[in-house]
C-alpha atoms as a printed R data frame, in Angstrom:
    type eleno elety resid chain resno       x       y       z
1   ATOM     1    CA   VAL     A     1   0.234  13.455  10.251
2   ATOM     2    CA   CYS     A     2  -3.311  12.174  10.337
3   ATOM     3    CA   VAL     A     3  -5.230  12.748   7.122
4   ATOM     4    CA   MET     A     4  -8.718  11.388   6.619
5   ATOM     5    CA   ILE     A     5  -9.106   9.461   3.393
6   ATOM     6    CA   ASP     A     6 -12.157   8.491   1.436
7   ATOM     7    CA   LEU     A     7 -12.161   4.827   0.536
8   ATOM     8    CA   ASP     A     8 -13.161   3.980  -3.004
9   ATOM     9    CA   TYR     A     9 -15.544   1.085  -2.404
10  ATOM    10    CA   LYS     A    10 -15.858   0.464  -6.149
11  ATOM    11    CA   VAL     A    11 -12.125  -0.239  -6.345
12  ATOM    12    CA   ILE     A    12 -12.269  -2.442  -3.259
13  ATOM    13    CA   GLY     A    13 -15.253  -4.366  -4.606
14  ATOM    14    CA   ARG     A    14 -13.602  -4.788  -7.992
15  ATOM    15    CA   ASN     A    15 -10.461  -6.125  -6.323
16  ATOM    16    CA   ILE     A    16 -12.451  -8.556  -4.177
17  ATOM    17    CA   ARG     A    17 -14.232  -9.855  -7.268
18  ATOM    18    CA   GLN     A    18 -10.948 -10.157  -9.175
19  ATOM    19    CA   TYR     A    19  -9.222 -12.194  -6.442
20  ATOM    20    CA   ARG     A    20 -12.339 -14.284  -5.763
21  ATOM    21    CA   LEU     A    21 -12.507 -15.251  -9.435
22  ATOM    22    CA   LYS     A    22  -8.767 -15.854  -9.518
23  ATOM    23    CA   LYS     A    23  -9.252 -18.443  -6.767
24  ATOM    24    CA   GLY     A    24 -12.197 -19.946  -8.648
25  ATOM    25    CA   LEU     A    25 -14.674 -19.124  -5.879
26  ATOM    26    CA   ARG     A    26 -18.329 -18.296  -6.289
27  ATOM    27    CA   GLN     A    27 -19.853 -15.520  -4.209
28  ATOM    28    CA   LYS     A    28 -21.751 -18.122  -2.201
29  ATOM    29    CA   THR     A    29 -18.559 -20.004  -1.348
30  ATOM    30    CA   LEU     A    30 -16.736 -16.849  -0.268
31  ATOM    31    CA   ALA     A    31 -19.780 -15.805   1.742
32  ATOM    32    CA   GLU     A    32 -19.787 -19.124   3.602
33  ATOM    33    CA   MET     A    33 -16.057 -18.788   4.320
34  ATOM    34    CA   VAL     A    34 -16.535 -15.386   5.974
35  ATOM    35    CA   HIS     A    35 -19.970 -16.043   7.494
36  ATOM    36    CA   LEU     A    36 -21.907 -13.613   5.313
37  ATOM    37    CA   THR     A    37 -24.677 -14.041   2.782
38  ATOM    38    CA   ASP     A    38 -23.891 -14.261  -0.912
39  ATOM    39    CA   GLN     A    39 -26.128 -11.209  -1.373
40  ATOM    40    CA   HIS     A    40 -23.909  -9.240   1.028
41  ATOM    41    CA   ILE     A    41 -20.803 -10.282  -0.940
42  ATOM    42    CA   SER     A    42 -22.560  -9.139  -4.120
43  ATOM    43    CA   HIS     A    43 -23.336  -5.773  -2.530
44  ATOM    44    CA   ILE     A    44 -19.711  -5.392  -1.441
45  ATOM    45    CA   GLU     A    45 -18.408  -6.242  -4.907
46  ATOM    46    CA   ASN     A    46 -20.850  -3.824  -6.533
47  ATOM    47    CA   ALA     A    47 -20.113  -1.098  -3.955
48  ATOM    48    CA   THR     A    48 -23.749  -0.770  -2.924
49  ATOM    49    CA   THR     A    49 -22.666  -1.326   0.673
50  ATOM    50    CA   GLN     A    50 -19.573  -0.321   2.610
51  ATOM    51    CA   LEU     A    51 -17.712  -3.197   4.197
52  ATOM    52    CA   SER     A    52 -16.373  -2.963   7.731
53  ATOM    53    CA   LEU     A    53 -12.738  -3.451   8.667
54  ATOM    54    CA   PRO     A    54 -13.398  -6.904  10.209
55  ATOM    55    CA   THR     A    55 -15.192  -7.943   7.010
56  ATOM    56    CA   LEU     A    56 -12.313  -6.662   4.865
57  ATOM    57    CA   VAL     A    57  -9.837  -8.650   6.975
58  ATOM    58    CA   ALA     A    58 -11.986 -11.796   6.833
59  ATOM    59    CA   ILE     A    59 -12.343 -11.553   3.046
60  ATOM    60    CA   ALA     A    60  -8.611 -10.897   2.600
61  ATOM    61    CA   ASN     A    61  -7.817 -13.956   4.730
62  ATOM    62    CA   ALA     A    62 -10.268 -16.119   2.775
63  ATOM    63    CA   LEU     A    63  -8.764 -14.955  -0.523
64  ATOM    64    CA   GLU     A    64  -5.228 -15.367   0.859
65  ATOM    65    CA   VAL     A    65  -4.211 -11.789   0.089
66  ATOM    66    CA   ASP     A    66  -3.392  -8.886   2.368
67  ATOM    67    CA   CYS     A    67  -5.790  -6.020   2.991
68  ATOM    68    CA   ASN     A    68  -3.528  -3.618   1.078
69  ATOM    69    CA   THR     A    69  -4.057  -5.716  -2.036
70  ATOM    70    CA   LEU     A    70  -7.819  -5.315  -1.742
71  ATOM    71    CA   LEU     A    71  -7.554  -1.599  -0.967
72  ATOM    72    CA   GLY     A    72  -5.424  -1.192  -4.111
73  ATOM    73    CA   GLU     A    73  -5.636   2.241  -5.705
74  ATOM    74    CA   THR     A    74  -7.489   3.545  -2.669
75  ATOM    75    CA   LEU     A    75  -4.378   2.954  -0.571
76  ATOM    76    CA   TYR     A    76  -2.058   4.578  -3.100
77  ATOM    77    CA   GLY     A    77  -4.379   7.572  -3.304
78  ATOM    78    CA   ALA     A    78  -4.250   7.884   0.481
79  ATOM    79    CA   GLN     A    79  -0.452   7.815   0.479
80  ATOM    80    CA   GLU     A    80  -0.379  10.532  -2.157
81  ATOM    81    CA   LYS     A    81  -2.892  12.628  -0.197
82  ATOM    82    CA   ILE     A    82  -0.770  12.335   2.965
83  ATOM    83    CA   LEU     A    83   2.371  13.306   1.043
84  ATOM    84    CA   ARG     A    84   0.665  16.337  -0.503
85  ATOM    85    CA   HIS     A    85  -0.670  17.386   2.918
86  ATOM    86    CA   GLU     A    86   2.809  17.152   4.468
87  ATOM    87    CA   LEU     A    87   4.351  19.116   1.615
88  ATOM    88    CA   LEU     A    88   1.743  21.882   1.855
89  ATOM    89    CA   GLU     A    89   2.346  22.147   5.612
90  ATOM    90    CA   LEU     A    90   6.050  22.502   4.913
91  ATOM    91    CA   LEU     A    91   5.377  25.261   2.388
92  ATOM    92    CA   ASP     A    92   3.254  27.150   4.921
93  ATOM    93    CA   ARG     A    93   6.148  27.167   7.413
94  ATOM    94    CA   ILE     A    94   8.525  28.855   4.972
95  ATOM    95    CA   GLY     A    95   8.350  32.625   5.198
96  ATOM    96    CA   ASN     A    96  10.495  33.949   2.349
97  ATOM    97    CA   ASP     A    97   8.491  34.254  -0.884
98  ATOM    98    CA   GLN     A    98  11.502  33.468  -3.086
99  ATOM    99    CA   SER     A    99  12.377  30.357  -1.052
100 ATOM   100    CA   LYS     A   100   8.737  29.351  -1.088
101 ATOM   101    CA   LEU     A   101   8.621  29.648  -4.885
102 ATOM   102    CA   ARG     A   102  11.817  27.582  -5.302
103 ATOM   103    CA   LEU     A   103  10.497  24.911  -2.968
104 ATOM   104    CA   ARG     A   104   7.125  24.835  -4.731
105 ATOM   105    CA   ILE     A   105   8.835  24.290  -8.098
106 ATOM   106    CA   ALA     A   106  11.018  21.538  -6.657
107 ATOM   107    CA   LEU     A   107   8.031  19.858  -5.031
108 ATOM   108    CA   CYS     A   108   6.000  19.988  -8.239
109 ATOM   109    CA   ARG     A   109   8.858  18.275 -10.066
110 ATOM   110    CA   LEU     A   110   9.134  15.703  -7.285
111 ATOM   111    CA   LEU     A   111   5.402  14.974  -7.379
112 ATOM   112    CA   GLU     A   112   5.498  14.603 -11.164
113 ATOM   113    CA   GLU     A   113   8.270  12.014 -10.819
114 ATOM   114    CA   TYR     A   114   6.412  10.276  -7.979
115 ATOM   115    CA   GLU     A   115   3.209   9.989 -10.034
116 ATOM   116    CA   GLN     A   116   5.055   8.390 -12.953
């Protein structure tokens, strides 16, 4: 299943800032490590620009974290969106209204447990 997701650049920027500060790096230092300007790092952290995949990888490497860590809640939201999409497709394939209702109730309970 291929589901398009919208990245939350505010979350990504916040995570980059958090891990940069955790390592005791200034924006200028991180920028030099990944061959960007400190202004560009500032724009990424403030979500006024969208970073590319190569930039995300370079920043993750410089901060010694994986890309999933920087994607954070965005990644979890994508996983949930894919799961919901798969479940809705499954519901559409079931013909019997009573079976569909039972499955919908079971899936709602499952999603509630998954979200907790």
